[in-house]
Structures are given as structure tokens and as C-alpha cells.
C-alpha positions in Angstrom: 23.9 -2.6 9.8 24.8 -3.5 13.3 27.8 -5.7 12.4 29.6 -3.3 10.1 28.5 0.1 11.6 32.0 1.6 11.7 33.3 0.7 8.2 31.6 1.1 4.9 30.8 -1.7 2.5 32.9 -1.2 -0.6 31.3 -3.7 -2.7 28.3 -5.9 -2.4 27.7 -9.2 -4.2 24.2 -10.5 -3.8 25.2 -14.0 -5.1 27.7 -14.5 -2.3 25.0 -14.9 0.3 23.3 -18.3 1.1 20.9 -17.5 4.0 18.7 -14.8 5.3 18.3 -15.0 9.1 15.6 -13.7 11.3 17.7 -13.1 14.5 15.6 -11.4 17.2 12.6 -9.3 18.0 11.7 -7.1 21.1 9.4 -4.5 22.2 10.3 -2.5 25.4 8.0 -1.0 27.9 7.8 2.4 26.0 6.8 0.7 22.7 10.3 0.7 21.0 10.2 -2.3 18.6 13.6 -3.7 17.5 13.7 -6.2 14.6 17.1 -7.9 13.9 18.0 -9.7 10.7 21.3 -11.0 9.0 22.7 -12.1 5.8 24.8 -15.3 6.7 27.2 -14.4 9.5 28.5 -11.2 7.8 25.9 -8.4 7.7 23.3 -7.6 10.3 20.4 -5.3 10.1 18.3 -3.5 12.7 15.0 -1.9 12.0 13.1 0.0 14.7 9.6 1.4 15.2 8.4 3.7 17.9 4.8 2.9 18.7 2.3 5.4 20.2 2.2 4.3 23.8 0.8 6.2 26.8 2.7 5.3 29.9 4.5 1.9 30.0 3.7 -1.6 28.7 3.9 -4.4 31.3 5.3 -7.9 30.5 1.8 -9.3 30.4 0.7 -6.8 27.8 3.7 -7.3 25.6 3.3 -11.1 25.8 -0.4 -10.7 24.7 0.6 -9.0 21.4 3.8 -11.0 20.7 2.1 -13.1 18.0 1.5 -9.8 16.1 5.1 -8.7 16.9 6.4 -12.0 15.3 4.2 -11.3 12.3 5.6 -7.9 11.9 9.2 -9.3 12.3 8.6 -11.8 9.5 6.8 -9.4 7.1 9.2 -6.4 7.6 12.2 -8.7 6.8 11.4 -8.4 3.2 13.1 -4.9 2.9 16.5 -6.7 3.9 15.9 -10.1 2.2 15.6 -8.4 -1.1 19.2 -7.0 -1.0 20.6 -10.5 -1.9 17.6 -12.7 -2.3 19.4 -15.7 -0.8 17.9 -19.2 -1.4 17.6 -20.2 2.3 15.9 -18.8 5.4 16.8 -19.2 9.0 14.0 -18.4 11.5 15.8 -18.3 14.9 12.9 -17.0 17.0 10.4 -19.7 16.0 8.4 -20.6 12.9 5.1 -19.4 11.7 1.9 -21.4 11.6 0.4 -22.6 8.2 -1.6 -19.6 7.2 1.1 -17.2 8.4 3.7 -19.2 6.3 1.4 -19.1 3.3 1.1 -15.2 3.6 4.9 -14.9 3.9 5.6 -17.2 1.0 3.4 -14.9 -1.2 4.9 -11.7 0.1 8.5 -12.9 -0.5 7.7 -14.1 -4.0 4.7 -12.4 -5.7 5.2 -9.4 -3.5 8.7 -9.1 -5.0 7.8 -9.8 -8.6 8.2 -6.3 -9.7 11.7 -6.1 -8.1 12.7 -9.3 -9.9 11.3 -8.2 -13.2 12.8 -4.6 -13.1 16.3 -6.0 -12.0 16.4 -8.4 -14.9 16.4 -11.6 -12.8 15.8 -14.9 -14.5 13.0 -16.0 -12.2 10.8 -14.9 -9.3 12.4 -15.5 -5.9 10.6 -18.3 -4.1 11.9 -18.8 -0.6 9.9 -21.4 1.5 9.0 -20.5 5.1 8.9 -23.5 7.4 5.6 -24.1 9.2 5.0 -24.9 12.8 1.9 -26.5 14.2 -1.2 -24.8 13.0 -3.3 -23.0 15.7 -6.9 -23.6 15.8 -8.6 -21.2 13.3 -11.1 -18.8 14.6 -14.6 -19.4 13.1 -15.3 -17.2 10.2 -18.3 -15.5 11.7 -19.8 -12.0 11.0 -18.6 -9.3 13.1 -19.7 -5.7 14.0 -16.8 -3.3 14.3 -16.9 -1.2 17.5 -13.6 0.6 17.5 -11.9 1.1 14.1 -8.5 2.4 13.3 -8.0 3.8 9.9 -4.5 4.0 8.4 -4.1 7.3 6.4 -1.4 8.1 3.9 -2.4 11.6 2.9 -4.1 10.6 -0.5 -7.6 10.6 -1.6 -8.3 6.9 -0.9 -7.7 7.1 2.9 -9.7 10.3 3.1 -12.7 8.6 1.6 -12.2 5.5 3.9 -12.2 7.9 6.9 -15.5 9.5 5.9 -17.2 6.1 5.3 -16.1 4.9 8.8 -17.1 8.2 10.3 -20.5 8.0 8.7 -21.0 4.6 10.3 -21.0 6.1 13.8 -18.5 3.7 15.2 -15.6 5.0 17.4 -12.8 5.7 15.1 -9.2 7.0 15.2 -6.5 7.5 12.6 -3.1 5.6 12.3 0.1 6.5 10.3 3.7 5.6 10.1 5.4 9.0 9.9 3.6 12.4 9.5 4.5 13.7 6.1 2.8 17.0 5.2 -0.2 15.4 3.4 -0.8 13.1 6.3 -0.7 15.9 8.9 -3.0 18.0 6.8 -5.4 15.1 6.4 -5.4 14.4 10.0 -6.2 18.0 10.8 -9.2 18.0 8.4 -10.5 14.8 9.7 -10.3 15.9 13.4 -10.0 12.5 14.8 -7.4 11.1 17.3 -4.3 10.2 15.5 -2.0 7.3 16.6 1.5 8.0 15.1 4.2 5.6 14.8 7.8 6.2 13.6 9.8 3.8 11.4 13.7 3.7 11.2 15.2 1.5 8.5 18.6 0.2 9.1 20.9 3.2 8.1 23.4 0.8 6.3 20.6 -0.2 3.7 21.2 2.8 1.6 24.9 2.2 1.4 24.3 -1.4 0.2 22.0 -0.2 -2.4 24.6 2.1 -3.6 27.3 -0.6 -3.8 25.4 -3.5 -5.6 22.4 -4.7 -3.5 19.2 -5.7 -5.3 16.9 -2.8 -4.8 13.4 -2.0 -5.7 9.7 -2.2 -4.8 8.7 -4.1 -1.7 5.2 -5.0 -0.5 5.0 -2.0 1.8 1.3 -2.1 2.5 1.7 -5.4 4.3 4.3 -3.9 6.6 2.1 -0.9 7.3 -0.8 -3.3 8.0 1.2 -5.3 10.5 2.3 -2.2 12.4 -1.3 -0.9 12.4 -2.4 -4.3 13.7 0.0 -4.1 16.6 -0.9 -0.6 17.5 -4.7 -1.6 17.3 -4.2 -4.4 19.7 -2.3 -2.3 22.1 -4.9 0.4 22.1 -8.0 -1.9 22.2 -9.2 -1.5 18.6 -11.0 -4.4 17.2 -10.9 -3.5 13.5 -8.4 -2.0 10.9 -10.2 -0.4 8.0 -7.8 -0.2 5.1 -8.3 2.0 2.0 -7.4 -0.5 -0.8 -9.6 -0.5 -3.9 -10.5 -3.3 -6.1 -8.3 -2.0 -8.8 -5.2 -2.9 -6.7 -5.8 -6.5 -7.5 -5.1 -5.9 -11.3 -1.6 -6.5 -12.2 0.7 -4.8 -14.6 2.0 -7.8 -16.8 2.6 -11.5 -16.8 6.2 -12.8 -16.3 7.7 -16.1 -15.2 4.4 -17.7 -14.8 3.0 -15.1 -12.5 1.2 -11.8 -12.6 3.5 -8.9 -11.7 1.5 -6.5 -9.6 3.1 -3.3 -8.2 0.1 -3.2 -5.7 0.2 -6.9 -4.8 0.1 -6.4 -1.0 -2.9 -4.0 -1.5 -4.8 -6.5 -3.5 -7.7 -8.9 -2.5 -5.4 -11.9 -2.6 -3.0 -10.5 -0.1 -5.9 -9.3 2.1 -7.4 -12.7 2.3 -4.1 -14.3 3.1 -3.6 -11.8 5.9 -7.1 -12.4 7.1 -6.4 -16.1 7.3 -3.2 -15.5 9.2 -5.1 -13.3 11.8 -7.6 -16.2 12.1 -4.9 -18.5 13.2 -3.3 -15.9 15.5 -6.7 -15.1 17.2 -5.3 -11.7 18.2 -8.7 -9.9 18.6 -8.3 -7.6 15.6 -9.9 -7.9 12.2 -8.7 -6.2 9.1 -10.4 -5.5 5.8 -10.5 -2.8 3.1 -13.5 -0.6 3.3 -13.0 0.6 -0.4 -12.6 -2.9 -1.8 -16.0 -2.8 -3.6 -15.0 0.3 -5.7 -12.8 1.3 -8.5 -10.3 4.2 -8.3 -12.6 6.1 -10.5 -15.5 5.5 -8.1 -13.4 6.6 -5.2 -12.3 9.7 -7.2 -15.9 10.6 -7.7 -16.6 10.4 -4.0 -13.5 12.3 -3.1 -14.4 15.1 -5.6 -17.4 15.8 -3.2 -15.1 16.0 -0.1 -13.8 19.6 -0.8 -12.5 20.0 2.8 -9.7 17.5 1.9 -8.9 19.0 -1.4 -6.1 21.4 -0.3 -4.8 18.7 2.1 -4.2 15.6 0.1 -1.2 14.7 -2.2 -1.1 11.3 -3.8 2.3 11.9 -5.6 4.7 9.4 -4.1 7.7 11.8 -4.7 6.8 13.4 -1.5 7.4 10.1 0.5 10.9 9.2 -1.1 13.3 7.9 1.6 16.0 10.3 0.5 15.0 13.8 1.6 17.0 15.3 -1.2 14.8 13.6 -3.8 11.4 14.5 -2.1 8.9 16.7 -3.8 7.0 19.4 -1.9 3.6 18.5 -3.6 2.5 17.3 -6.9 5.4 16.7 -9.2 3.0 16.7 -12.3 5.4 14.4 -14.1 4.8 10.8 -13.0 2.1 8.1 -13.5 0.5 8.7 -10.1 0.0 12.5 -10.8 -1.4 11.7 -14.2 -3.7 9.1 -13.1 -5.2 11.1 -10.1 -5.6 14.1 -12.4 -7.4 11.9 -15.0 -9.6 10.2 -12.4 -10.7 13.4 -10.7 -11.2 15.4 -14.0 -14.6 14.0 -15.0 -16.0 15.2 -11.6 -14.1 18.5 -11.4 -13.6 21.7 -13.3 -10.4 22.5 -15.2 -9.8 25.5 -13.0 -10.2 23.6 -9.8 -7.7 20.9 -10.8 -5.3 23.7 -12.1 -5.5 25.2 -8.5 -4.8 21.9 -6.8 -2.1 20.6 -9.1 -0.5 23.8 -10.2 -0.8 22.6 -13.9 -3.4 21.5 -16.4 -1.8 18.3 -17.4 -4.6 17.4 -19.9 -3.8 20.5 -22.0 -0.1 19.8 -22.3 0.9 17.8 -25.4 4.1 16.6 -23.6 1.9 14.6 -21.3 0.2 12.7 -24.0 2.3 9.5 -23.9 2.1 9.3 -20.1 -1.7 9.5 -20.2 -1.8 6.9 -23.0 0.4 4.6 -21.0 -2.3 4.5 -18.3 -4.4 2.6 -20.8 -1.5 0.3 -21.7 -1.2 2.1 -25.0 2.5 2.1 -25.9 3.6 -0.4 -23.2 2.2 -2.1 -20.0 0.5 -0.2 -17.1 3.2 1.8 -15.1 4.6 0.3 -12.0 2.7 2.7 -9.8 -0.4 2.8 -7.6 -2.7 3.6 -10.6 -6.0 2.1 -11.6 -6.8 -0.5 -14.2 -6.5 0.4 -17.9 -10.3 0.0 -18.1 -10.7 2.8 -15.6 -8.5 5.2 -17.5 -10.4 4.4 -20.7 -13.7 5.1 -18.8 -12.3 8.4 -17.5 -11.3 9.5 -21.1 -14.8 8.6 -22.4 -16.3 10.8 -19.7 -13.9 13.7 -20.6 -14.4 13.4 -24.3 -18.2 13.9 -23.8 -17.7 16.8 -21.3 -17.6 20.3 -22.9 -15.4 21.5 -20.0 -12.6 19.1 -21.1 -13.3 17.8 -24.5 -11.2 20.5 -26.3 -8.2 20.1 -24.1 -5.3 18.9 -26.3 -4.5 15.7 -24.5 -8.1 14.7 -24.3 -8.7 15.2 -28.0 -5.6 13.0 -28.8 -6.7 10.4 -26.3 -10.2 10.3 -27.8 -8.8 10.0 -31.4 -5.6 7.8 -30.9 -6.7 5.6 -28.0 -10.4 5.3 -27.9 -10.6 5.5 -31.7 -8.8 2.1 -32.0 -11.0 0.3 -29.5 -14.5 -1.1 -29.5 -17.2 1.1 -28.0 -17.6 -1.3 -25.1 -14.0 -0.7 -23.8 -14.0 1.5 -20.8 -17.7 1.5 -20.2 -18.1 4.1 -17.3 -21.2 2.5 -16.0 -19.6 -0.8 -15.5 -16.4 0.7 -14.1 -18.2 2.8 -11.5 -20.5 -0.1 -10.3 -19.7 -1.6 -7.0 -18.4 -5.1 -6.8 -19.6 -7.7 -4.4 -16.1 -9.2 -4.0 -15.0 -7.8 -0.7 -14.8 -8.5 3.1 -16.7 -5.4 4.2 -18.7 -6.2 7.3 -22.5 -6.0 6.9 -22.6 -3.2 9.5 -20.7 -0.8 7.1 -22.1 -1.8 3.7 -24.9 0.8 3.7 -22.3 3.5 4.5 -20.1 2.2 1.7 -22.9 2.3 -0.8 -24.0 5.8 0.4 -20.5 7.3 0.0 -19.3 5.4 -3.1 -22.5 5.3 -5.0 -23.7 7.7 -7.7 
């Protein structure tokens, strides 16, 4: 916190703040991005990114990408806005066009629905972004990707996305914010150029969280997307191929008249809002998810065939925790993400292989039953994690119950009896879950590759 860097905050009262301010944004010649925010006149924040730049950027080049820098400034502010959720906004560097404002309104409300629910707030935050004059919207015409940047996070989904794009034959490179071990290992297996950005949250944010700030999940995928767009524009890429599956559009529960979705900024609605915003910005870069037609279960089936990545990937989010003291070295085997990935891979893998990858056979451990059952919303709502739809978990259980390699595992037996046994036979139909959807924005040029990799 720039204003209070020399003295710690003893108490923090979110209700005492009236306004969240977007103060300034800059990018220097070496790709250092500085984003400044404030709560009223009292607490200032500085977030920084170091973008991968070869050489130096001239004024003309920085001016060319300023609309994307502005978009990043507005979107990344959600990490600081959430500390107090003040009712008013002050945009001191200009206001967004209509489609950009619509995206921001959604990210700062629906994108914070989980945070509001888990913090026991009485309602969803609903700040309203002022709208400037709308720029002419680029015609929605088919496009053929030529240079594609693929963000990677070290999990199975981004590995499958990489291989679909590679199969298409277009020029491709990888992008990440940070190089956590699973990302570095995935990049090494893929063997493609890697554009690496670094992010530094304001160091005072952790102190505020300890002293009373509102804290919780933010729409992080939207922030990653905006950084990727900026890097793509600077390096001449025309397309960002995200690795967001159709399951991400499915929420966890209904509350305050809205669907609370842990993965809101990964879902199709957020993708379409961002695409509309890019149409107004006319920045020369398109964005879509190459995995959108598929369920998580379908992606797991494809990943099970990509054995080169198996020793590289880790989807457990414990490894990415901000506090290094809380990070896991690999699979923690005690969280919803570990359970779901294990469950999704199991129908297409042997027990011995998954024991080797995870260090544990979670489906043969009675203590894991309640956690696996919760993936089907049995005993509560779907966990606030990046896990698939309840229908997918049911489909995986049906496949395992019919598979002699898995059917006698203790958790599988209980899931088949205590979960499937209470549901109609049509619930969790594997054929329906594994079928590809037509609701996506994958360009025609890549559809054959999507079907080839994600099909049976």
C-alpha cells in the first residue's frame, strides 16, 4: 500500500470506505506495468506486472496497446475492490465503452458472488461502471488463427489445449503468469516458446486481510486473460486459446437471485462478454476457449492418452497458494480438486498408474467417501473449486462401478450404493456427458482438431 508502506494497519473496517478509485496505469519501455488504486483518500495500492519484452518498447507501440492496458487496469482492480466493497467507483483515467463496462459490471458482481456468499454478506456487490461513448464494434466475422498464444497453468486442461493447437499446425507459443513447478514441467514437455510474465500484488494486501478486510475468491481467469491479451498484442499473436471447459459455466448454488459460480470468469457468459469488449476495442487479438465443447470428463479422457504430461502436471491448487508457507509440493490428496481430477481420470487409467501419480489411491480410502460424494452434491452443494458438474461425477462413478479394475474399491462401492442407488438410471449418463457440445466459439479452422483430440 503506497500510502501506508511504513506503518502497519492495526484494524480495517470495510464499512468505513465509500469509494474505490482507479488512479493510474503505466507501462514503461521494458514492459513493467504499474496499476494504481485507492480506497477513498486513505489507502493506496500498487500492483505490478513484468511482461516478457525483448529490447524496449517505443511510445508508439505502448500507445497501440493502451486500450488493453486500460482493460487490465479495470479488471485487476477487483482484487483490491473486494477488501471493502465500497458502493461507489471513481475512474480517474477515463471510462470504459459500453461492452467493456458490461464485462466489468459482471466481474465485480457475479464474479464476486462466491466471496459475498462465503463472507455472509446480505447481498451481492453491484457497483456500476460509468460508460463512455461506444466505439464501433468490429463485425463478427469468421477468422482463421495464424499465431496462437496458449495460457498454461500446469494442469491437465492446458496440456490438452496445447496439443489441440499443435495438431492444427498453426504457429503457437505458451504463456503463463509465474513459473510454478507444474507450469515449468508442462512447458518443458510441450517444447514450445514460453512467454513468462510475473505478477506482484500490493504487499499490503495480506496485512489488510489479516486485520479485517473482506477476503475470498476473485475472478482470476479474467485477470490472466487480460495479461495474456496484452502480451499477445505486443508479440504479434492474433489469437488466445484458453483451456476453459463447458463445465465451468455450471454454478455451485443459487443465492440472492443469482447463480454463485466459483468458475464464473472461466464460463461461457464471461467469455462472450470479453469477446464483445474486444470487439469494441478492435485490438487485433481474438480470444476463445478451445476446450469449450467438452466436459471435464471428456478432457480427462483425452489427457489420459497424453502420457508425456502425466509426470509433469498438477491440478491441486494448494501448490499455487500466495503464502509460500501454505503451498503444497504436489497433490495434497485432501481437497475437492484432487478428488475430482482423480475421479475423472480413473475410468481411463489403472489404479496402479494413479497411485503412482498421486501418491495415494483415494478411491480405496473410506475417509475420502464424503468428499467424493460432495462432488455429486450429495451432502451439500458442489464444492467451491474448479471441479466439474455433478452430472460428470455421476458419470465417472457409473463407469468405475462397471470397471473390474475399480469396482471393488471401497469408495467406489459406497458411491455406487449410496449415491447412484438413490438416483434414476438416467442420471450421469456417460455417453451424454462425453458428447461434445455445439455451444462454443471455436473457429472453424480448429474444429476438426478439437473433435479428433476430444472425441472417443
